[in-house]
C-alpha positions, 0 to 999 in steps of 0.5 A: 719851508715851514708850515703856516700852522701847527696842529697838536693832538694829544692822545692816550688810548683812543685809537678807536676815535683818533683816526676821525680827528686826524682825518678832520685835519687832513680834510681842512680847506687850508692845507699849509699845516703840520700835524703833531700827534703826541702819544701819552704812552698809549697801550693800544695801536695808536702808534700803528694808526699814526705811522700808517697815515704819516707814511702817506702824508708827510705833514702828519708826525708821531711823537711819544712822551717818555712816560705817561704824563697827561694831556698838558705835558703832551700839548707842551711837547707838541709846542716844543716840537712844532715849527709854526707861528700859529699853533692850534689844538684838537683833542683826539676824540673831537673833530675840527670844522673843515674851515677852522684853520683857514679862518684862524689864519685869516684872523691871526694875519689880519690882527697882529695884536691877536694872541689867542682865538677860540671857537664854539662847540657842537656836542654829539653823543656819537649818533645825534646832535645834542647842543651847541655851546658858544660865548662870543667874547673878545677883547681883554677878558681876564676879569670875565674869565675869573668871574665865570670860573670857566673856559671859553667855547670848546675849551682847549680843543679849539684854541689857536695861539700865537707862539709868542704867547707861550714864549711870554707866559709859558705853556700849559701847567703840567701840575693842574689836575683840571682847569688847564684851559682856564689857567692858560687863558687867564694868564694869556688874557692879562697881556694879549687880545682874545677873539672868538671865531664864528662858523667853525665850531669844534665837534665834541663827542661826549661819550668818549673815555678818559675825559677829565670832566668825568672825574669829580676828584680831578675837577675839584683838585683842579679848582683848588689848584687854580684858586691857590695859584691865582688868589692874589690876582683874583683879589687884586681884580676885585672879583674874589666873591664871584670866584668863591661862590662858584667854588662853593657850587662846584664843591656841592655838585662834584665833591658832595661836600656841603661843609666846604661849599658853605666855607667858601660861601662864607669867604665870599660874604666876608669879602663882600658882605652885601653880595646878594648871590651868596645869600641866595646860594646859601639856600641853593647849595643843598639842592645842588648837593642832591642833584645827580 
């Protein structure tokens, strides 16, 4: 009999924290699951850790990509190998709340129109709690996502997705350097209902290695790829000026490139000449540029 929920953990050289993530799945109050750990060709003892656990708990599986291809490719392999109608994701340096899968199952079974659910994030530095991030949005969120140019809640590490969503819109984009969660969400939001689940935040540890958000070049490249991929839809929805201003901000902060930042700000003004925030950002960009 197939499990009711598949959980996918992509990992690369995180054996020192991987066990913590796996144990958070084993400790779920909901027990009818399968866990697929997808190894992106780690060079540490990841395989030994997962193998030892799977010998004790057959619900835990180990899969390995043929070559190092990134977290998106790992997630996609997990989707292909999974067997459940509901697919949940957790990053290997994070921890899933004990009631997460139980609440996900209730949400999906009680609402046949639900395509994607997400949760908030409790940030820790490994020793102490730092902050909580949650934006309780639900419904048809395509325009909202484009305007804000960021994902929801705890990002990919906290998504649960009905399999039919992947069958209709495809999986995660392997070519995206960053913003893979937002890219997936805007594609899903065009056709499916998205919901926020309270009371089961993902615990995210900010001092882990191999985080895309720590690589400024990948952040900017992902933003460029996102804009090129979705520009026609962004213009169609009438929110191009919002996105261009957000990109100007990120060029100033991450790329430290005021020339390109102002270039996108000019595009925002050309698209909507009376867009007040664009003129405000003309003064703000140098401050963002010098921000550490």
